[in-house]
HTML snippet that shows the backbone in 3Dmol.js (N, CA, C, O; Angstrom):
<script src="https://3Dmol.org/build/3Dmol-min.js"></script>
<div id="view" style="width:600px;height:400px;position:relative"></div>
<script>
const pdb = `
ATOM      1  N   MET A   1      64.025-166.070-121.899  1.00  0.00           N
ATOM      2  CA  MET A   1      65.095-166.756-121.197  1.00  0.00           C
ATOM      3  C   MET A   1      66.149-165.743-120.756  1.00  0.00           C
ATOM      4  O   MET A   1      66.516-164.834-121.501  1.00  0.00           O
ATOM      5  N   GLU A   2      66.619-165.925-119.535  1.00  0.00           N
ATOM      6  CA  GLU A   2      67.593-165.006-118.945  1.00  0.00           C
ATOM      7  C   GLU A   2      68.999-165.294-119.474  1.00  0.00           C
ATOM      8  O   GLU A   2      69.361-166.439-119.745  1.00  0.00           O
ATOM      9  N   ASN A   3      69.767-164.232-119.610  1.00  0.00           N
ATOM     10  CA  ASN A   3      71.159-164.344-120.037  1.00  0.00           C
ATOM     11  C   ASN A   3      71.889-165.314-119.095  1.00  0.00           C
ATOM     12  O   ASN A   3      71.777-165.186-117.876  1.00  0.00           O
ATOM     13  N   PRO A   4      72.639-166.286-119.650  1.00  0.00           N
ATOM     14  CA  PRO A   4      73.337-167.262-118.799  1.00  0.00           C
ATOM     15  C   PRO A   4      74.312-166.628-117.802  1.00  0.00           C
ATOM     16  O   PRO A   4      74.477-167.138-116.694  1.00  0.00           O
ATOM     17  N   LYS A   5      74.952-165.530-118.180  1.00  0.00           N
ATOM     18  CA  LYS A   5      75.888-164.869-117.256  1.00  0.00           C
ATOM     19  C   LYS A   5      75.146-164.249-116.077  1.00  0.00           C
ATOM     20  O   LYS A   5      75.619-164.299-114.942  1.00  0.00           O
ATOM     21  N   ILE A   6      73.989-163.670-116.353  1.00  0.00           N
ATOM     22  CA  ILE A   6      73.185-163.080-115.274  1.00  0.00           C
ATOM     23  C   ILE A   6      72.676-164.177-114.349  1.00  0.00           C
ATOM     24  O   ILE A   6      72.692-164.024-113.127  1.00  0.00           O
ATOM     25  N   GLN A   7      72.227-165.279-114.931  1.00  0.00           N
ATOM     26  CA  GLN A   7      71.742-166.404-114.131  1.00  0.00           C
ATOM     27  C   GLN A   7      72.868-166.966-113.256  1.00  0.00           C
ATOM     28  O   GLN A   7      72.649-167.281-112.086  1.00  0.00           O
ATOM     29  N   GLU A   8      74.055-167.089-113.817  1.00  0.00           N
ATOM     30  CA  GLU A   8      75.203-167.588-113.059  1.00  0.00           C
ATOM     31  C   GLU A   8      75.565-166.634-111.919  1.00  0.00           C
ATOM     32  O   GLU A   8      75.902-167.075-110.820  1.00  0.00           O
ATOM     33  N   ALA A   9      75.493-165.333-112.183  1.00  0.00           N
ATOM     34  CA  ALA A   9      75.788-164.337-111.146  1.00  0.00           C
ATOM     35  C   ALA A   9      74.780-164.430-110.007  1.00  0.00           C
ATOM     36  O   ALA A   9      75.152-164.338-108.838  1.00  0.00           O
ATOM     37  N   ARG A  10      73.505-164.613-110.346  1.00  0.00           N
ATOM     38  CA  ARG A  10      72.468-164.757-109.308  1.00  0.00           C
ATOM     39  C   ARG A  10      72.703-166.003-108.459  1.00  0.00           C
ATOM     40  O   ARG A  10      72.584-165.970-107.235  1.00  0.00           O
ATOM     41  N   GLU A  11      73.040-167.102-109.134  1.00  0.00           N
ATOM     42  CA  GLU A  11      73.287-168.346-108.406  1.00  0.00           C
ATOM     43  C   GLU A  11      74.493-168.201-107.480  1.00  0.00           C
ATOM     44  O   GLU A  11      74.475-168.690-106.350  1.00  0.00           O
ATOM     45  N   THR A  12      75.530-167.533-107.956  1.00  0.00           N
ATOM     46  CA  THR A  12      76.715-167.298-107.129  1.00  0.00           C
ATOM     47  C   THR A  12      76.356-166.452-105.916  1.00  0.00           C
ATOM     48  O   THR A  12      76.778-166.754-104.799  1.00  0.00           O
ATOM     49  N   LEU A  13      75.580-165.397-106.131  1.00  0.00           N
ATOM     50  CA  LEU A  13      75.151-164.537-105.029  1.00  0.00           C
ATOM     51  C   LEU A  13      74.304-165.324-104.030  1.00  0.00           C
ATOM     52  O   LEU A  13      74.447-165.148-102.820  1.00  0.00           O
ATOM     53  N   ASP A  14      73.420-166.195-104.534  1.00  0.00           N
ATOM     54  CA  ASP A  14      72.603-167.029-103.651  1.00  0.00           C
ATOM     55  C   ASP A  14      73.472-167.932-102.777  1.00  0.00           C
ATOM     56  O   ASP A  14      73.232-168.064-101.577  1.00  0.00           O
ATOM     57  N   VAL A  15      74.487-168.553-103.391  1.00  0.00           N
ATOM     58  CA  VAL A  15      75.380-169.445-102.644  1.00  0.00           C
ATOM     59  C   VAL A  15      76.165-168.659-101.598  1.00  0.00           C
ATOM     60  O   VAL A  15      76.281-169.093-100.452  1.00  0.00           O
ATOM     61  N   LEU A  16      76.704-167.499-101.989  1.00  0.00           N
ATOM     62  CA  LEU A  16      77.461-166.682-101.039  1.00  0.00           C
ATOM     63  C   LEU A  16      76.582-166.212 -99.883  1.00  0.00           C
ATOM     64  O   LEU A  16      77.025-166.176 -98.735  1.00  0.00           O
ATOM     65  N   HIS A  17      75.333-165.850-100.189  1.00  0.00           N
ATOM     66  CA  HIS A  17      74.417-165.414 -99.130  1.00  0.00           C
ATOM     67  C   HIS A  17      74.084-166.576 -98.199  1.00  0.00           C
ATOM     68  O   HIS A  17      73.991-166.399 -96.985  1.00  0.00           O
ATOM     69  N   GLU A  18      73.906-167.757 -98.771  1.00  0.00           N
ATOM     70  CA  GLU A  18      73.624-168.931 -97.946  1.00  0.00           C
ATOM     71  C   GLU A  18      74.807-169.236 -97.018  1.00  0.00           C
ATOM     72  O   GLU A  18      74.612-169.551 -95.844  1.00  0.00           O
ATOM     73  N   ILE A  19      76.019-169.143 -97.543  1.00  0.00           N
ATOM     74  CA  ILE A  19      77.216-169.357 -96.716  1.00  0.00           C
ATOM     75  C   ILE A  19      77.271-168.320 -95.594  1.00  0.00           C
ATOM     76  O   ILE A  19      77.540-168.665 -94.443  1.00  0.00           O
ATOM     77  N   ALA A  20      77.018-167.058 -95.925  1.00  0.00           N
ATOM     78  CA  ALA A  20      77.036-165.992 -94.917  1.00  0.00           C
ATOM     79  C   ALA A  20      75.984-166.242 -93.842  1.00  0.00           C
ATOM     80  O   ALA A  20      76.221-165.981 -92.663  1.00  0.00           O
ATOM     81  N   THR A  21      74.823-166.749 -94.252  1.00  0.00           N
ATOM     82  CA  THR A  21      73.755-167.046 -93.301  1.00  0.00           C
ATOM     83  C   THR A  21      74.155-168.197 -92.382  1.00  0.00           C
ATOM     84  O   THR A  21      73.954-168.126 -91.170  1.00  0.00           O
ATOM     85  N   ILE A  22      74.719-169.254 -92.961  1.00  0.00           N
ATOM     86  CA  ILE A  22      75.158-170.404 -92.163  1.00  0.00           C
ATOM     87  C   ILE A  22      76.220-169.981 -91.153  1.00  0.00           C
ATOM     88  O   ILE A  22      76.223-170.447 -90.013  1.00  0.00           O
ATOM     89  N   LEU A  23      77.123-169.094 -91.576  1.00  0.00           N
ATOM     90  CA  LEU A  23      78.193-168.624 -90.693  1.00  0.00           C
ATOM     91  C   LEU A  23      77.732-167.514 -89.752  1.00  0.00           C
ATOM     92  O   LEU A  23      78.511-167.013 -88.941  1.00  0.00           O
ATOM     93  N   ASN A  24      76.458-167.135 -89.868  1.00  0.00           N
ATOM     94  CA  ASN A  24      75.897-166.062 -89.050  1.00  0.00           C
ATOM     95  C   ASN A  24      76.737-164.793 -89.180  1.00  0.00           C
ATOM     96  O   ASN A  24      77.038-164.128 -88.189  1.00  0.00           O
ATOM     97  N   ALA A  25      77.111-164.469 -90.429  1.00  0.00           N
ATOM     98  CA  ALA A  25      77.986-163.327 -90.703  1.00  0.00           C
ATOM     99  C   ALA A  25      77.237-161.999 -90.708  1.00  0.00           C
ATOM    100  O   ALA A  25      77.858-160.936 -90.706  1.00  0.00           O
ATOM    101  N   ASN A  26      75.921-162.051 -90.713  1.00  0.00           N
ATOM    102  CA  ASN A  26      75.117-160.830 -90.673  1.00  0.00           C
ATOM    103  C   ASN A  26      75.403-159.912 -91.865  1.00  0.00           C
ATOM    104  O   ASN A  26      75.518-158.697 -91.704  1.00  0.00           O
ATOM    105  N   ILE A  27      75.515-160.503 -93.064  1.00  0.00           N
ATOM    106  CA  ILE A  27      75.791-159.751 -94.288  1.00  0.00           C
ATOM    107  C   ILE A  27      74.618-159.946 -95.240  1.00  0.00           C
ATOM    108  O   ILE A  27      74.238-161.078 -95.540  1.00  0.00           O
ATOM    109  N   ASP A  28      74.048-158.846 -95.712  1.00  0.00           N
ATOM    110  CA  ASP A  28      72.921-158.954 -96.635  1.00  0.00           C
ATOM    111  C   ASP A  28      73.404-159.127 -98.073  1.00  0.00           C
ATOM    112  O   ASP A  28      74.591-158.987 -98.366  1.00  0.00           O
ATOM    113  N   ARG A  29      72.464-159.432 -98.959  1.00  0.00           N
ATOM    114  CA  ARG A  29      72.797-159.688-100.367  1.00  0.00           C
ATOM    115  C   ARG A  29      73.451-158.477-101.035  1.00  0.00           C
ATOM    116  O   ARG A  29      74.373-158.632-101.836  1.00  0.00           O
ATOM    117  N   GLU A  30      72.983-157.294-100.711  1.00  0.00           N
ATOM    118  CA  GLU A  30      73.546-156.088-101.325  1.00  0.00           C
ATOM    119  C   GLU A  30      75.020-155.919-100.945  1.00  0.00           C
ATOM    120  O   GLU A  30      75.851-155.582-101.789  1.00  0.00           O
ATOM    121  N   THR A  31      75.333-156.154 -99.679  1.00  0.00           N
ATOM    122  CA  THR A  31      76.716-156.036 -99.225  1.00  0.00           C
ATOM    123  C   THR A  31      77.597-157.087 -99.888  1.00  0.00           C
ATOM    124  O   THR A  31      78.722-156.795-100.295  1.00  0.00           O
ATOM    125  N   ILE A  32      77.084-158.307 -99.996  1.00  0.00           N
ATOM    126  CA  ILE A  32      77.837-159.366-100.674  1.00  0.00           C
ATOM    127  C   ILE A  32      78.090-158.983-102.119  1.00  0.00           C
ATOM    128  O   ILE A  32      79.199-159.153-102.626  1.00  0.00           O
ATOM    129  N   SER A  33      77.070-158.469-102.784  1.00  0.00           N
ATOM    130  CA  SER A  33      77.202-158.061-104.181  1.00  0.00           C
ATOM    131  C   SER A  33      78.256-156.969-104.335  1.00  0.00           C
ATOM    132  O   SER A  33      79.071-157.014-105.257  1.00  0.00           O
ATOM    133  N   LEU A  34      78.240-155.993-103.438  1.00  0.00           N
ATOM    134  CA  LEU A  34      79.236-154.918-103.484  1.00  0.00           C
ATOM    135  C   LEU A  34      80.650-155.452-103.254  1.00  0.00           C
ATOM    136  O   LEU A  34      81.592-155.029-103.926  1.00  0.00           O
ATOM    137  N   CYS A  35      80.798-156.369-102.315  1.00  0.00           N
ATOM    138  CA  CYS A  35      82.120-156.957-102.050  1.00  0.00           C
ATOM    139  C   CYS A  35      82.635-157.722-103.264  1.00  0.00           C
ATOM    140  O   CYS A  35      83.815-157.631-103.602  1.00  0.00           O
ATOM    141  N   VAL A  36      81.756-158.474-103.918  1.00  0.00           N
ATOM    142  CA  VAL A  36      82.148-159.215-105.120  1.00  0.00           C
ATOM    143  C   VAL A  36      82.579-158.242-106.213  1.00  0.00           C
ATOM    144  O   VAL A  36      83.592-158.458-106.879  1.00  0.00           O
ATOM    145  N   GLN A  37      81.810-157.174-106.396  1.00  0.00           N
ATOM    146  CA  GLN A  37      82.159-156.177-107.415  1.00  0.00           C
ATOM    147  C   GLN A  37      83.510-155.530-107.116  1.00  0.00           C
ATOM    148  O   GLN A  37      84.312-155.313-108.025  1.00  0.00           O
ATOM    149  N   LEU A  38      83.760-155.224-105.850  1.00  0.00           N
ATOM    150  CA  LEU A  38      85.038-154.628-105.468  1.00  0.00           C
ATOM    151  C   LEU A  38      86.193-155.590-105.732  1.00  0.00           C
ATOM    152  O   LEU A  38      87.237-155.186-106.245  1.00  0.00           O
ATOM    153  N   CYS A  39      86.006-156.863-105.381  1.00  0.00           N
ATOM    154  CA  CYS A  39      87.056-157.863-105.624  1.00  0.00           C
ATOM    155  C   CYS A  39      87.312-158.028-107.119  1.00  0.00           C
ATOM    156  O   CYS A  39      88.461-158.132-107.550  1.00  0.00           O
ATOM    157  N   GLU A  40      86.242-158.052-107.904  1.00  0.00           N
ATOM    158  CA  GLU A  40      86.402-158.158-109.355  1.00  0.00           C
ATOM    159  C   GLU A  40      87.087-156.926-109.923  1.00  0.00           C
ATOM    160  O   GLU A  40      87.722-156.993-110.975  1.00  0.00           O
ATOM    161  N   GLY A  41      86.960-155.796-109.226  1.00  0.00           N
ATOM    162  CA  GLY A  41      87.590-154.555-109.657  1.00  0.00           C
ATOM    163  C   GLY A  41      89.031-154.412-109.187  1.00  0.00           C
ATOM    164  O   GLY A  41      89.687-153.414-109.489  1.00  0.00           O
ATOM    165  N   GLY A  42      89.531-155.406-108.447  1.00  0.00           N
ATOM    166  CA  GLY A  42      90.926-155.385-108.053  1.00  0.00           C
ATOM    167  C   GLY A  42      91.211-155.064-106.600  1.00  0.00           C
ATOM    168  O   GLY A  42      92.375-155.010-106.202  1.00  0.00           O
ATOM    169  N   VAL A  43      90.173-154.848-105.791  1.00  0.00           N
ATOM    170  CA  VAL A  43      90.387-154.562-104.372  1.00  0.00           C
ATOM    171  C   VAL A  43      90.861-155.838-103.673  1.00  0.00           C
ATOM    172  O   VAL A  43      90.365-156.929-103.953  1.00  0.00           O
ATOM    173  N   ASN A  44      91.812-155.691-102.774  1.00  0.00           N
ATOM    174  CA  ASN A  44      92.331-156.822-102.011  1.00  0.00           C
ATOM    175  C   ASN A  44      91.216-157.365-101.108  1.00  0.00           C
ATOM    176  O   ASN A  44      90.704-156.623-100.270  1.00  0.00           O
ATOM    177  N   PRO A  45      90.826-158.639-101.254  1.00  0.00           N
ATOM    178  CA  PRO A  45      89.749-159.205-100.428  1.00  0.00           C
ATOM    179  C   PRO A  45      90.046-159.136 -98.935  1.00  0.00           C
ATOM    180  O   PRO A  45      89.127-159.009 -98.126  1.00  0.00           O
ATOM    181  N   GLU A  46      91.318-159.218 -98.566  1.00  0.00           N
ATOM    182  CA  GLU A  46      91.671-159.143 -97.150  1.00  0.00           C
ATOM    183  C   GLU A  46      91.341-157.774 -96.570  1.00  0.00           C
ATOM    184  O   GLU A  46      91.059-157.655 -95.377  1.00  0.00           O
ATOM    185  N   ALA A  47      91.373-156.748 -97.401  1.00  0.00           N
ATOM    186  CA  ALA A  47      91.029-155.402 -96.940  1.00  0.00           C
ATOM    187  C   ALA A  47      89.538-155.301 -96.632  1.00  0.00           C
ATOM    188  O   ALA A  47      89.125-154.465 -95.829  1.00  0.00           O
ATOM    189  N   LEU A  48      88.736-156.143 -97.264  1.00  0.00           N
ATOM    190  CA  LEU A  48      87.295-156.137 -97.014  1.00  0.00           C
ATOM    191  C   LEU A  48      86.927-156.991 -95.806  1.00  0.00           C
ATOM    192  O   LEU A  48      85.829-156.860 -95.264  1.00  0.00           O
ATOM    193  N   ALA A  49      87.825-157.851 -95.389  1.00  0.00           N
ATOM    194  CA  ALA A  49      87.557-158.778 -94.297  1.00  0.00           C
ATOM    195  C   ALA A  49      88.059-158.221 -92.976  1.00  0.00           C
ATOM    196  O   ALA A  49      88.769-158.910 -92.244  1.00  0.00           O
ATOM    197  N   VAL A  50      87.704-156.993 -92.665  1.00  0.00           N
ATOM    198  CA  VAL A  50      88.129-156.346 -91.428  1.00  0.00           C
ATOM    199  C   VAL A  50      87.261-156.868 -90.288  1.00  0.00           C
ATOM    200  O   VAL A  50      86.035-156.870 -90.398  1.00  0.00           O
ATOM    201  N   PRO A  51      87.877-157.309 -89.200  1.00  0.00           N
ATOM    202  CA  PRO A  51      87.090-157.785 -88.062  1.00  0.00           C
ATOM    203  C   PRO A  51      86.285-156.656 -87.429  1.00  0.00           C
ATOM    204  O   PRO A  51      86.576-155.479 -87.641  1.00  0.00           O
ATOM    205  N   GLU A  52      85.267-157.029 -86.648  1.00  0.00           N
ATOM    206  CA  GLU A  52      84.411-156.022 -86.013  1.00  0.00           C
ATOM    207  C   GLU A  52      85.160-155.178 -84.999  1.00  0.00           C
ATOM    208  O   GLU A  52      84.856-153.994 -84.859  1.00  0.00           O
ATOM    209  N   GLY A  53      86.114-155.731 -84.295  1.00  0.00           N
ATOM    210  CA  GLY A  53      86.877-154.976 -83.303  1.00  0.00           C
ATOM    211  C   GLY A  53      88.056-154.301 -83.979  1.00  0.00           C
ATOM    212  O   GLY A  53      89.123-154.899 -84.117  1.00  0.00           O
ATOM    213  N   VAL A  54      87.871-153.078 -84.394  1.00  0.00           N
ATOM    214  CA  VAL A  54      88.897-152.349 -85.136  1.00  0.00           C
ATOM    215  C   VAL A  54      89.449-151.240 -84.260  1.00  0.00           C
ATOM    216  O   VAL A  54      88.697-150.548 -83.574  1.00  0.00           O
ATOM    217  N   THR A  55      90.760-151.071 -84.285  1.00  0.00           N
ATOM    218  CA  THR A  55      91.391-149.980 -83.556  1.00  0.00           C
ATOM    219  C   THR A  55      91.672-148.849 -84.525  1.00  0.00           C
ATOM    220  O   THR A  55      92.326-149.043 -85.549  1.00  0.00           O
ATOM    221  N   VAL A  56      91.178-147.677 -84.198  1.00  0.00           N
ATOM    222  CA  VAL A  56      91.374-146.501 -85.042  1.00  0.00           C
ATOM    223  C   VAL A  56      92.202-145.503 -84.258  1.00  0.00           C
ATOM    224  O   VAL A  56      91.869-145.184 -83.117  1.00  0.00           O
ATOM    225  N   THR A  57      93.279-145.003 -84.856  1.00  0.00           N
ATOM    226  CA  THR A  57      94.123-144.008 -84.207  1.00  0.00           C
ATOM    227  C   THR A  57      94.148-142.757 -85.060  1.00  0.00           C
ATOM    228  O   THR A  57      94.429-142.816 -86.257  1.00  0.00           O
ATOM    229  N   ALA A  58      93.852-141.621 -84.438  1.00  0.00           N
ATOM    230  CA  ALA A  58      93.868-140.342 -85.152  1.00  0.00           C
ATOM    231  C   ALA A  58      94.929-139.458 -84.527  1.00  0.00           C
ATOM    232  O   ALA A  58      95.103-139.454 -83.308  1.00  0.00           O
ATOM    233  N   SER A  59      95.638-138.711 -85.356  1.00  0.00           N
ATOM    234  CA  SER A  59      96.668-137.798 -84.864  1.00  0.00           C
ATOM    235  C   SER A  59      96.035-136.437 -84.627  1.00  0.00           C
ATOM    236  O   SER A  59      95.336-135.907 -85.491  1.00  0.00           O
ATOM    237  N   SER A  60      96.281-135.880 -83.463  1.00  0.00           N
ATOM    238  CA  SER A  60      95.757-134.561 -83.133  1.00  0.00           C
ATOM    239  C   SER A  60      96.519-133.503 -83.919  1.00  0.00           C
ATOM    240  O   SER A  60      97.742-133.580 -84.041  1.00  0.00           O
ATOM    241  N   THR A  61      95.811-132.525 -84.449  1.00  0.00           N
ATOM    242  CA  THR A  61      96.469-131.484 -85.245  1.00  0.00           C
ATOM    243  C   THR A  61      97.139-130.434 -84.373  1.00  0.00           C
ATOM    244  O   THR A  61      97.968-129.667 -84.863  1.00  0.00           O
ATOM    245  N   THR A  62      96.796-130.385 -83.086  1.00  0.00           N
ATOM    246  CA  THR A  62      97.353-129.323 -82.251  1.00  0.00           C
ATOM    247  C   THR A  62      98.589-129.730 -81.486  1.00  0.00           C
ATOM    248  O   THR A  62      99.360-128.841 -81.124  1.00  0.00           O
ATOM    249  N   GLY A  63      98.839-130.955 -81.215  1.00  0.00           N
ATOM    250  CA  GLY A  63     100.029-131.283 -80.449  1.00  0.00           C
ATOM    251  C   GLY A  63     100.775-132.473 -80.985  1.00  0.00           C
ATOM    252  O   GLY A  63     101.789-132.877 -80.415  1.00  0.00           O
ATOM    253  N   GLY A  64     100.301-133.040 -82.060  1.00  0.00           N
ATOM    254  CA  GLY A  64     100.938-134.223 -82.585  1.00  0.00           C
ATOM    255  C   GLY A  64     100.723-135.443 -81.702  1.00  0.00           C
ATOM    256  O   GLY A  64     101.330-136.492 -81.915  1.00  0.00           O
ATOM    257  N   GLU A  65      99.849-135.295 -80.705  1.00  0.00           N
ATOM    258  CA  GLU A  65      99.573-136.381 -79.776  1.00  0.00           C
ATOM    259  C   GLU A  65      98.603-137.357 -80.431  1.00  0.00           C
ATOM    260  O   GLU A  65      97.623-136.939 -81.047  1.00  0.00           O
ATOM    261  N   ASN A  66      98.867-138.638 -80.303  1.00  0.00           N
ATOM    262  CA  ASN A  66      97.964-139.642 -80.859  1.00  0.00           C
ATOM    263  C   ASN A  66      96.822-139.893 -79.895  1.00  0.00           C
ATOM    264  O   ASN A  66      97.030-140.053 -78.692  1.00  0.00           O
ATOM    265  N   VAL A  67      95.638-139.925 -80.427  1.00  0.00           N
ATOM    266  CA  VAL A  67      94.453-140.228 -79.650  1.00  0.00           C
ATOM    267  C   VAL A  67      93.867-141.486 -80.243  1.00  0.00           C
ATOM    268  O   VAL A  67      93.579-141.520 -81.439  1.00  0.00           O
ATOM    269  N   GLY A  68      93.683-142.521 -79.446  1.00  0.00           N
ATOM    270  CA  GLY A  68      93.185-143.788 -79.977  1.00  0.00           C
ATOM    271  C   GLY A  68      91.817-144.112 -79.426  1.00  0.00           C
ATOM    272  O   GLY A  68      91.488-143.747 -78.297  1.00  0.00           O
ATOM    273  N   ALA A  69      91.031-144.788 -80.215  1.00  0.00           N
ATOM    274  CA  ALA A  69      89.729-145.274 -79.779  1.00  0.00           C
ATOM    275  C   ALA A  69      89.576-146.689 -80.291  1.00  0.00           C
ATOM    276  O   ALA A  69      89.833-146.968 -81.462  1.00  0.00           O
ATOM    277  N   THR A  70      89.158-147.576 -79.415  1.00  0.00           N
ATOM    278  CA  THR A  70      88.972-148.966 -79.803  1.00  0.00           C
ATOM    279  C   THR A  70      87.488-149.254 -79.864  1.00  0.00           C
ATOM    280  O   THR A  70      86.754-148.968 -78.919  1.00  0.00           O
ATOM    281  N   THR A  71      87.046-149.820 -80.973  1.00  0.00           N
ATOM    282  CA  THR A  71      85.655-150.214 -81.125  1.00  0.00           C
ATOM    283  C   THR A  71      85.578-151.716 -80.966  1.00  0.00           C
ATOM    284  O   THR A  71      86.295-152.457 -81.639  1.00  0.00           O
ATOM    285  N   THR A  72      84.717-152.163 -80.083  1.00  0.00           N
ATOM    286  CA  THR A  72      84.572-153.595 -79.857  1.00  0.00           C
ATOM    287  C   THR A  72      83.367-154.108 -80.616  1.00  0.00           C
ATOM    288  O   THR A  72      82.619-153.330 -81.209  1.00  0.00           O
ATOM    289  N   ALA A  73      83.176-155.420 -80.598  1.00  0.00           N
ATOM    290  CA  ALA A  73      82.056-156.028 -81.312  1.00  0.00           C
ATOM    291  C   ALA A  73      80.723-155.499 -80.805  1.00  0.00           C
ATOM    292  O   ALA A  73      79.752-155.454 -81.561  1.00  0.00           O
ATOM    293  N   SER A  74      80.660-155.099 -79.540  1.00  0.00           N
ATOM    294  CA  SER A  74      79.411-154.581 -79.000  1.00  0.00           C
ATOM    295  C   SER A  74      79.173-153.128 -79.378  1.00  0.00           C
ATOM    296  O   SER A  74      78.101-152.580 -79.126  1.00  0.00           O
ATOM    297  N   GLY A  75      80.195-152.499 -79.993  1.00  0.00           N
ATOM    298  CA  GLY A  75      80.028-151.124 -80.441  1.00  0.00           C
ATOM    299  C   GLY A  75      80.469-150.090 -79.435  1.00  0.00           C
ATOM    300  O   GLY A  75      80.441-148.896 -79.735  1.00  0.00           O
ATOM    301  N   SER A  76      80.883-150.516 -78.230  1.00  0.00           N
ATOM    302  CA  SER A  76      81.328-149.538 -77.243  1.00  0.00           C
ATOM    303  C   SER A  76      82.763-149.150 -77.528  1.00  0.00           C
ATOM    304  O   SER A  76      83.519-149.918 -78.124  1.00  0.00           O
ATOM    305  N   GLY A  77      83.126-147.986 -77.111  1.00  0.00           N
ATOM    306  CA  GLY A  77      84.482-147.505 -77.383  1.00  0.00           C
ATOM    307  C   GLY A  77      85.209-147.178 -76.101  1.00  0.00           C
ATOM    308  O   GLY A  77      84.586-146.853 -75.090  1.00  0.00           O
ATOM    309  N   SER A  78      86.517-147.261 -76.138  1.00  0.00           N
ATOM    310  CA  SER A  78      87.325-146.863 -74.999  1.00  0.00           C
ATOM    311  C   SER A  78      88.494-146.060 -75.509  1.00  0.00           C
ATOM    312  O   SER A  78      89.032-146.346 -76.579  1.00  0.00           O
ATOM    313  N   LYS A  79      88.890-145.055 -74.753  1.00  0.00           N
ATOM    314  CA  LYS A  79      90.013-144.208 -75.163  1.00  0.00           C
ATOM    315  C   LYS A  79      91.288-144.750 -74.575  1.00  0.00           C
ATOM    316  O   LYS A  79      91.317-145.206 -73.431  1.00  0.00           O
ATOM    317  N   ASN A  80      92.355-144.697 -75.371  1.00  0.00           N
ATOM    318  CA  ASN A  80      93.676-145.147 -74.916  1.00  0.00           C
ATOM    319  C   ASN A  80      94.448-143.996 -74.338  1.00  0.00           C
ATOM    320  O   ASN A  80      95.585-144.173 -73.900  1.00  0.00           O
TER     321      ASN A  80
END
`;
const viewer = $3Dmol.createViewer("view");
viewer.addModel(pdb, "pdb");
viewer.setStyle({}, {cartoon: {color: "spectrum"}});
viewer.zoomTo();
viewer.render();
</script>
């Protein structure tokens, strides 16, 4: 017989994966498991819920000029 805590963890992972599938979130079981572990470890869940279209800005080391790149859901980038 399996440890009740392990069985409960599997059932929770199954439910979370089913929800992700219904929402078409494109998240596999391993990623869900890692997110749960991070949340249990104290990571802010909102920090894990970053949308696909993320704006990243890097500061140039030679002129202090900001260079920005926007990533869209399709994966293409544009420079600002």
